[in-house]
Each structure stands twice: as structure tokens, then as C-alpha cells.
C-alpha positions as CSV (number, residue, x, y, z in Angstrom):
1,X,0.1,-0.1,0.0
2,X,1.4,3.9,-0.8
3,X,-0.4,6.4,1.3
4,X,-1.1,9.3,-0.6
5,X,-2.4,11.4,2.6
6,X,0.5,10.3,4.3
7,X,3.4,11.3,1.1
8,X,1.2,14.3,0.1
9,X,-0.4,15.9,3.1
10,X,2.2,14.7,5.8
11,X,-1.3,12.8,7.7
12,X,0.0,10.6,10.3
13,X,-1.9,7.3,10.9
14,X,-1.2,4.2,12.6
15,X,0.8,2.5,9.8
16,X,3.7,5.2,9.5
17,X,5.9,2.4,11.8
18,X,5.0,-0.7,9.9
19,X,4.9,0.9,6.2
20,X,8.0,3.1,6.7
21,X,9.9,3.1,10.0
22,X,8.5,6.1,11.3
23,X,6.8,5.3,14.2
24,X,9.1,8.2,16.3
25,X,7.5,10.8,13.9
26,X,3.9,9.7,14.2
27,X,1.3,11.3,16.5
28,X,-0.9,8.0,16.3
29,X,-0.9,4.7,18.1
30,X,1.3,2.5,16.2
31,X,0.1,-0.9,14.7
32,X,4.5,-2.1,15.3
33,X,7.1,0.6,16.0
34,X,9.5,-1.0,13.5
35,X,8.9,-1.5,9.8
36,X,7.6,-5.1,9.4
37,X,10.2,-8.1,9.1
38,X,7.1,-10.6,8.1
39,X,4.2,-10.8,5.9
40,X,0.7,-9.2,6.8
41,X,-1.6,-12.5,5.8
42,X,-4.5,-12.6,4.2
43,X,-6.9,-15.3,5.3
44,X,-9.6,-16.3,2.7
45,X,-11.3,-18.3,5.4
46,X,-14.2,-19.4,3.1
47,X,-14.7,-19.6,-0.7
48,X,-18.5,-18.6,0.2
49,X,-20.3,-15.7,-0.6
50,X,-23.3,-14.1,-1.2
51,X,-22.5,-11.4,-4.0
52,X,-20.7,-12.3,-7.4
53,X,-18.5,-9.9,-8.2
54,X,-16.9,-9.9,-11.5
55,X,-13.0,-8.9,-10.5
56,X,-13.2,-11.4,-7.3
57,X,-9.7,-13.0,-7.5
58,X,-10.9,-15.9,-5.3
59,X,-13.0,-16.6,-7.5
60,X,-15.8,-17.0,-5.0
61,X,-19.1,-18.5,-5.0
62,X,-22.5,-19.7,-3.3
63,X,-20.8,-22.5,-2.1
64,X,-17.6,-22.7,0.6
65,X,-14.8,-25.4,-1.2
66,X,-15.0,-29.1,0.0
67,X,-12.5,-29.8,3.3
68,X,-12.1,-25.6,4.2
69,X,-10.0,-25.0,7.3
70,X,-11.7,-25.9,10.3
71,X,-12.2,-23.6,13.5
72,X,-9.6,-26.0,15.7
73,X,-7.3,-26.0,12.0
74,X,-7.6,-22.1,11.7
75,X,-6.3,-21.4,15.6
76,X,-3.2,-23.9,14.9
77,X,-2.6,-21.5,11.6
78,X,-3.1,-18.4,14.0
79,X,-0.6,-20.0,16.2
80,X,1.7,-20.7,13.5
81,X,1.7,-17.1,12.4
82,X,2.4,-15.7,15.6
83,X,4.8,-17.9,16.5
84,X,6.7,-16.9,13.5
85,X,5.8,-12.9,13.7
86,X,3.6,-11.9,11.3
87,X,1.6,-8.4,12.7
88,X,-1.5,-8.2,11.1
89,X,-3.9,-11.2,10.0
90,X,-7.0,-10.2,7.6
91,X,-9.9,-12.3,7.5
92,X,-10.8,-12.5,3.9
93,X,-12.9,-14.5,1.5
94,X,-15.2,-15.3,-0.7
95,X,-17.3,-12.7,2.2
96,X,-15.8,-14.2,5.7
97,X,-19.2,-13.5,7.9
98,X,-20.4,-16.3,6.8
99,X,-18.2,-18.5,9.0
100,X,-20.0,-18.5,12.3
101,X,-16.5,-19.0,14.1
102,X,-15.6,-15.7,13.0
103,X,-15.7,-13.8,16.3
104,X,-14.2,-16.5,17.9
105,X,-11.2,-16.4,15.5
106,X,-10.5,-13.2,15.6
107,X,-10.7,-13.3,19.3
108,X,-8.2,-15.8,19.0
109,X,-5.8,-14.0,16.8
110,X,-6.2,-10.7,19.4
111,X,-5.4,-12.9,21.9
112,X,-2.0,-14.4,20.4
113,X,-0.9,-11.2,19.6
114,X,-1.8,-10.7,15.9
115,X,-3.9,-7.7,14.6
116,X,-7.0,-8.6,13.1
117,X,-8.2,-6.6,10.5
118,X,-11.6,-7.2,8.2
119,X,-12.3,-7.5,4.2
120,X,-16.2,-7.3,4.0
121,X,-18.0,-6.8,1.0
122,X,-20.3,-5.5,4.2
123,X,-23.8,-6.4,3.1
124,X,-24.3,-8.8,6.5
125,X,-23.3,-6.6,8.8
126,X,-25.6,-5.8,11.0
127,X,-25.0,-3.3,14.4
128,X,-25.5,-6.5,16.4
129,X,-23.0,-8.2,14.5
130,X,-20.4,-5.2,14.2
131,X,-20.7,-5.2,18.3
132,X,-19.9,-8.1,18.4
133,X,-16.5,-8.9,15.8
134,X,-15.7,-5.2,18.0
135,X,-15.6,-6.7,21.2
136,X,-13.8,-9.8,19.9
137,X,-11.5,-7.4,19.2
138,X,-11.4,-6.8,15.5
139,X,-9.6,-3.2,15.3
140,X,-10.8,-2.3,11.1
141,X,-13.0,-3.7,8.7
142,X,-12.8,-2.7,5.1
143,X,-15.5,-2.8,3.5
144,X,-15.8,-3.0,-0.3
145,X,-18.3,-0.7,-2.6
146,X,-17.3,-0.3,-6.5
147,X,-19.1,2.4,-7.8
148,X,-22.9,4.5,-7.0
149,X,-25.5,2.2,-6.8
150,X,-25.8,1.4,-10.1
151,X,-22.8,0.5,-11.1
152,X,-22.0,-1.0,-8.3
153,X,-24.1,-3.2,-8.1
154,X,-24.0,-4.0,-11.4
155,X,-20.3,-4.8,-10.9
156,X,-21.7,-6.9,-7.3
157,X,-23.8,-8.9,-9.6
158,X,-26.6,-7.6,-6.9
159,X,-29.5,-4.8,-6.9
160,X,-28.8,-3.3,-3.9
161,X,-25.9,-4.2,-2.9
162,X,-24.7,-0.6,-2.5
163,X,-27.4,0.1,0.1
164,X,-26.9,-2.8,1.8
165,X,-22.9,-1.9,1.9
166,X,-23.4,1.6,3.1
167,X,-25.3,0.3,6.1
168,X,-22.7,-2.0,7.2
169,X,-20.5,0.8,7.5
170,X,-23.0,2.8,9.2
171,X,-23.1,-0.6,11.8
172,X,-19.4,-0.6,12.1
173,X,-19.3,3.4,12.9
174,X,-22.0,3.4,15.4
175,X,-20.2,0.7,17.4
176,X,-16.9,2.7,17.0
177,X,-15.5,-0.1,14.8
178,X,-12.7,2.1,12.4
179,X,-13.7,1.8,9.2
180,X,-12.8,2.1,5.4
181,X,-13.5,1.6,1.6
182,X,-11.9,-0.9,-0.6
183,X,-12.4,0.0,-3.8
184,X,-11.2,-1.6,-7.1
185,X,-11.0,0.6,-10.4
186,X,-11.8,-0.3,-13.8
187,X,-12.9,1.5,-16.8
188,X,-16.7,0.5,-15.3
189,X,-16.5,2.3,-12.6
190,X,-13.8,5.1,-12.6
191,X,-16.4,8.0,-13.3
192,X,-17.3,7.0,-10.0
193,X,-14.7,7.7,-7.8
194,X,-14.8,11.2,-6.3
195,X,-18.3,10.7,-6.6
196,X,-18.4,7.7,-3.6
197,X,-15.3,9.3,-1.9
198,X,-18.2,12.7,-1.5
199,X,-20.9,10.6,-0.5
200,X,-19.0,8.3,2.1
201,X,-16.9,11.4,3.5
202,X,-20.6,12.2,4.6
203,X,-21.8,8.8,6.1
204,X,-18.1,9.4,8.6
205,X,-15.8,7.5,6.6
206,X,-12.0,8.7,6.6
207,X,-10.1,6.2,4.7
208,X,-9.9,4.9,1.2
209,X,-8.0,2.1,-0.5
210,X,-7.9,2.4,-4.0
211,X,-7.1,-1.4,-5.6
212,X,-5.3,-1.5,-9.4
213,X,-6.8,-4.5,-11.1
214,X,-4.6,-7.4,-10.9
215,X,-5.3,-10.4,-13.1
216,X,-6.5,-13.2,-11.1
217,X,-9.3,-14.9,-10.3
218,X,-12.4,-13.4,-12.0
219,X,-10.2,-10.5,-12.1
220,X,-8.5,-12.1,-15.2
221,X,-11.2,-12.7,-16.8
222,X,-12.0,-8.8,-17.3
223,X,-8.8,-7.6,-17.7
224,X,-10.0,-5.8,-21.5
225,X,-11.5,-3.6,-18.9
226,X,-8.5,-2.7,-17.3
227,X,-7.7,1.0,-17.3
228,X,-5.1,1.8,-20.4
229,X,-1.4,2.7,-18.9
230,X,-3.0,6.4,-19.6
231,X,-6.0,6.5,-17.9
232,X,-4.3,4.8,-14.9
233,X,-2.2,7.8,-15.0
234,X,-5.1,10.1,-14.4
235,X,-6.8,9.0,-11.7
236,X,-4.0,8.2,-10.2
237,X,-3.4,12.7,-10.4
238,X,-6.9,12.8,-10.0
239,X,-6.9,11.1,-6.5
240,X,-3.7,12.9,-6.0
241,X,-5.5,16.3,-6.2
242,X,-8.7,15.4,-4.5
243,X,-6.8,14.1,-1.4
244,X,-4.8,17.5,-1.2
245,X,-8.3,19.4,-2.2
246,X,-10.3,17.5,1.6
247,X,-7.0,18.0,3.7
248,X,-6.5,21.9,2.1
249,X,-10.1,21.9,3.5
250,X,-9.6,20.9,6.7
251,X,-11.1,16.8,6.0
252,X,-8.0,14.7,7.2
253,X,-9.0,11.5,5.1
254,X,-6.8,8.8,4.6
255,X,-6.1,7.6,0.9
256,X,-4.5,4.5,-0.4
257,X,-3.1,3.3,-3.8
258,X,-2.7,-0.3,-3.8
259,X,-1.4,-2.9,-6.7
260,X,1.0,-0.6,-8.9
261,X,4.1,0.2,-7.4
262,X,4.2,2.2,-10.6
263,X,2.3,4.8,-8.7
264,X,5.8,5.2,-6.1
265,X,7.5,7.1,-8.9
266,X,4.8,8.9,-10.2
267,X,3.9,10.2,-6.5
268,X,7.8,11.5,-6.5
269,X,7.4,13.1,-9.8
270,X,4.0,14.8,-9.2
271,X,5.3,16.2,-5.7
272,X,8.3,17.4,-7.4
273,X,6.3,19.2,-10.0
274,X,3.7,20.6,-7.0
275,X,5.0,20.8,-3.6
276,X,9.0,21.4,-4.5
277,X,11.9,18.9,-4.1
278,X,12.3,19.1,-0.4
279,X,8.8,17.1,-0.5
280,X,9.8,14.6,-3.2
281,X,13.0,13.9,-2.0
282,X,11.4,13.3,2.0
283,X,8.5,10.7,-0.3
284,X,11.3,9.5,-2.5
285,X,13.1,8.3,1.4
286,X,9.6,7.1,2.8
287,X,9.0,4.7,-0.7
288,X,12.8,3.5,-0.2
289,X,11.6,2.1,3.0
290,X,8.4,0.8,2.5
291,X,10.2,-1.1,-0.4
292,X,8.0,-1.3,-3.2
293,X,6.1,-4.5,-4.8
294,X,5.6,-6.5,-1.5
295,X,5.2,-10.4,-3.4
296,X,6.4,-12.9,-1.9
297,X,8.2,-11.1,1.0
298,X,5.8,-8.4,3.2
299,X,2.5,-10.1,2.2
300,X,1.0,-13.6,2.0
301,X,-2.0,-15.2,1.6
302,X,-3.7,-18.7,2.9
303,X,-6.7,-19.9,0.9
304,X,-9.2,-21.3,2.6
305,X,-8.2,-25.4,2.3
306,X,-4.4,-24.3,3.4
307,X,-2.6,-23.2,0.1
308,X,0.0,-20.5,1.0
309,X,0.3,-17.9,-1.9
310,X,2.8,-15.4,-2.5
311,X,-0.1,-12.9,-2.6
312,X,-3.8,-13.2,-1.9
313,X,-4.1,-12.4,-6.0
314,X,-2.0,-14.8,-7.2
315,X,-3.9,-18.2,-6.6
316,X,-2.7,-19.5,-9.4
317,X,0.4,-21.2,-7.6
318,X,1.6,-22.5,-3.9
319,X,4.4,-23.0,-2.4
320,X,2.7,-25.0,0.1
321,X,0.0,-26.1,2.4
322,X,-0.2,-25.3,6.2
323,X,-1.4,-28.7,6.6
324,X,1.6,-30.2,5.4
325,X,4.3,-27.9,6.7
326,X,4.4,-24.5,8.9
327,X,3.5,-21.6,7.5
328,X,7.0,-20.3,8.4
329,X,8.7,-23.1,7.0
330,X,6.5,-22.7,3.7
331,X,7.5,-19.0,3.6
332,X,11.5,-19.4,4.5
333,X,12.1,-22.3,2.0
334,X,14.1,-20.5,-0.2
335,X,14.8,-23.7,-2.2
336,X,11.1,-22.8,-3.9
337,X,13.3,-20.7,-7.0
338,X,10.1,-18.9,-7.4
339,X,10.2,-17.8,-4.1
340,X,14.2,-16.9,-4.1
341,X,14.0,-15.1,-7.6
342,X,10.9,-12.4,-6.3
343,X,13.2,-11.5,-3.1
344,X,15.9,-11.1,-5.5
345,X,13.9,-9.8,-8.3
346,X,16.7,-7.2,-9.4
347,X,18.6,-9.6,-10.8
348,X,16.0,-10.7,-12.7
349,X,14.2,-8.4,-13.7
350,X,13.9,-7.7,-17.4
351,X,12.7,-4.9,-20.1
352,X,11.9,-1.3,-18.7
353,X,12.2,-2.8,-15.8
354,X,15.9,-4.0,-15.8
355,X,17.0,-0.2,-15.0
356,X,14.2,1.8,-14.6
357,X,15.4,5.0,-12.4
358,X,12.3,4.3,-9.8
359,X,13.5,0.5,-9.4
360,X,14.0,0.4,-5.5
361,X,10.7,1.9,-4.4
362,X,8.7,0.0,-7.3
363,X,10.5,-3.4,-7.8
364,X,8.8,-4.3,-10.7
365,X,5.4,-3.8,-9.5
366,X,2.7,-6.6,-10.3
367,X,4.6,-9.6,-11.1
368,X,1.2,-10.7,-11.7
369,X,0.2,-9.1,-14.5
370,X,3.7,-9.4,-15.8
371,X,3.2,-13.5,-15.3
372,X,-0.5,-12.6,-17.3
373,X,0.7,-10.7,-20.0
374,X,4.0,-12.1,-20.9
375,X,4.1,-15.6,-19.4
376,X,6.8,-14.8,-17.6
377,X,7.4,-12.9,-13.7
378,X,10.2,-11.3,-14.5
379,X,8.8,-9.2,-17.2
380,X,7.8,-5.5,-17.3
381,X,4.1,-5.0,-15.6
382,X,1.7,-3.9,-18.6
383,X,0.2,-1.2,-16.0
384,X,3.2,0.8,-15.7
385,X,2.1,4.2,-17.3
386,X,5.6,6.0,-16.4
387,X,7.5,7.8,-19.4
388,X,10.0,6.7,-20.7
389,X,11.7,10.1,-19.4
390,X,10.4,9.4,-16.0
391,X,12.0,5.8,-16.0
392,X,15.5,7.0,-17.2
393,X,15.6,9.8,-14.3
394,X,15.9,12.4,-16.9
395,X,12.6,14.4,-16.0
396,X,13.4,14.7,-11.7
397,X,17.6,14.8,-12.3
398,X,16.3,18.0,-14.9
399,X,14.5,19.9,-12.0
400,X,17.3,18.8,-9.3
401,X,20.9,20.1,-11.5
402,X,21.5,16.8,-12.6
403,X,21.1,15.4,-8.8
404,X,19.1,12.0,-7.7
405,X,16.4,12.4,-5.8
406,X,17.8,9.7,-3.6
407,X,20.7,11.4,-3.3
């Protein structure tokens, strides 16, 4: 995740230590004081979902998968993750709220010292359920909304899904549970982005996570409606402008971009143009600490039947199953050539990624999109929208008298 509001507006957040090793400079209570050394783990607790979203990376359906992890196996997984030092466990799906033991599992994670958070479509959230989850120790709920009512309901395959999700958001806010928006941007909904932010700020949300489409699950089936590089650039520019406008008006909304680390280079360029070289240098340093695309390193996934994945979007490949080996053993096994390659990707990236001036803060972007587009996980990400001049470092250097932003 790249925090637009942190980088452009200086907004403190509870993830400053986790993401930027900047806990000392933040006024907010921190998830961790130091940058993560172990991955944030997404657990797809079930494949069952009450909706059928066109971009679902997990390929969720109306039925769960056969032989999903039981409550006891889920607790064993949590123990394993706690022993390994995972800082955060994101309960996802499918729709995790269809699991009757969700509150029990959240409480178990909280007791184990792992920060429990939730990814949900929000339509099953009531005040009673939200209160139960908060009492269990849930720290945050991310609710997926993908446009204003008509577009959202079409994308999510259910009339009334928008209204139900907003009701779920209101239920969380009513019981004091920190809540944010998750929004996957495609051609189908990019026009609604500002309108959704405006509406949900009025509802009371102050955290917005905007996801680039990754080509996994049903997301791979709609890659043809992904934004072009030019349209992606414009959408990111619009989000930067929108964030600054809200902050200038006194609204401290937190906005984040997820899934395309070309955004890192773009934010440096944007800051250099709009805010000056000093801010651009600071942003560059923050993004170097962040470390670029986290696939296979700072994010991991466990699917409903225990298969470990290199990111939640890359469900088509697994280096092992937690029923056979511990998560820690699987994640630490660099005899796996793909895991080892991802952790040393600078020596493997090809094409325009190999010598990009922003490689240290991007690290090639999405390896799944590269695989989907080129059949090679170390090929260039087709969603990179930086210009040749930007990738060569000429644009920034010319404004800095020939110096690199890293200097």
C-alpha cells in the first residue's frame, strides 16, 4: 500500500511504523514501532460468498470449497503465524461473515498478539454483528464498494448491494469500529471514484483504499476493461488532487493506492512538480523504506483449504499447504526458485524494469500481471504508466540540477 495522504499531505497514520519505519515521528498509536520483518497475512477463510463480483480474485461462489480449514485448524494457523511473527491477519473470503466462528477466530488472533482486521462486502454487517466482532478484538473493517449504486450493484451482481454495504459501514461506525472503503478501479467505475469519496465522507468514513485490478481469479477474465496506462495515470493524478483538496478543506481523509508500484515513481514526480524538490526527496526516502511491490516478501495469503500464496491475488500458484508444513517453514524455504527469485528480483527483472530509475521504490510492480501478459513473472508490468523520460530519471534530474532524488 502507498499512502497518498501520508506522502503528499503529511497525515499521520497508525501504519507509519509498519510501512515506513516512521513511528517516532507519528502522533498516532502504532500497529508496530518498526517496519515489518514478517508478512501481513491474508486468510481467505471461505470461498463462499453471498455476492458474485466480476473482479473477485478468489473466484468466490455461493458454496464453500470442500475441506475448508476448520475452527481448530484455523486456530493452529493463527498460532503458527504468531510464532512466525506476522503482525497482521486479514480475515477475507469469499465473504468471511458467512463463517459462524469468525468472532471466535478474531478473538483467538487478538489473544495471540496478531492484529485482526477484516475485508468484507459489508452487506451482512448489522450493529449486532459489528459489536460482536469489535468485542472479539477486531481492529478494522474494510468494506468493498465499487461505485455509486447502479455501477456498484452491476459489478457486484446484486441489486441493493450498495445500500446494504453502506448500512454495514454505518453499523460499524455506530459501534466505534474503525472502517474504510475498498474500491477496485476499472473502466466500469472510474467515473464514480470522486462521487463515492464525497458520499462516504458524509457517511463518516475517513479511509479509502483504491486497488488497481490484478489479473487473478475473475479479475483475469476482465483484464480487457482494465484502465489503459494513460487512463491509470489520470486516475492516480485525480486521486492525488482530490486528497489534497480534502486536506486543504480541513478533512483529514486517508487515501491509499494498492497494487501498482508505478504509483511510487509517479508520486515522486507529482510532488516534485506540485510541492517542490524537498517534499519529493522526503517522499522518495519514505518509499525506499516501504520497499516497493511486496509479493512473496511482506504480504502472503492462505486460501480456504490451507494453500499458501505469494499474494492474495496470485491464487494459481502455491509453494505449500499449512496442513503439511508450518506457514513459517513454507515462507522461509528459499529452495523454492520462485520465492528466491522474487526476493532477489533486481537480478531477474527484464525490459524497461531492469534499468528503471525508480526500481528501488517499485521493484517491477505486479509480478502476476507480468506473468499474465508475458508468461514470465519477471517481465515488465503492463500497467506501468511512467514515461520513458521518467523511467530514465531525466525528468526529476533536470529539475534537480542533475542530482538524483535519492541523494
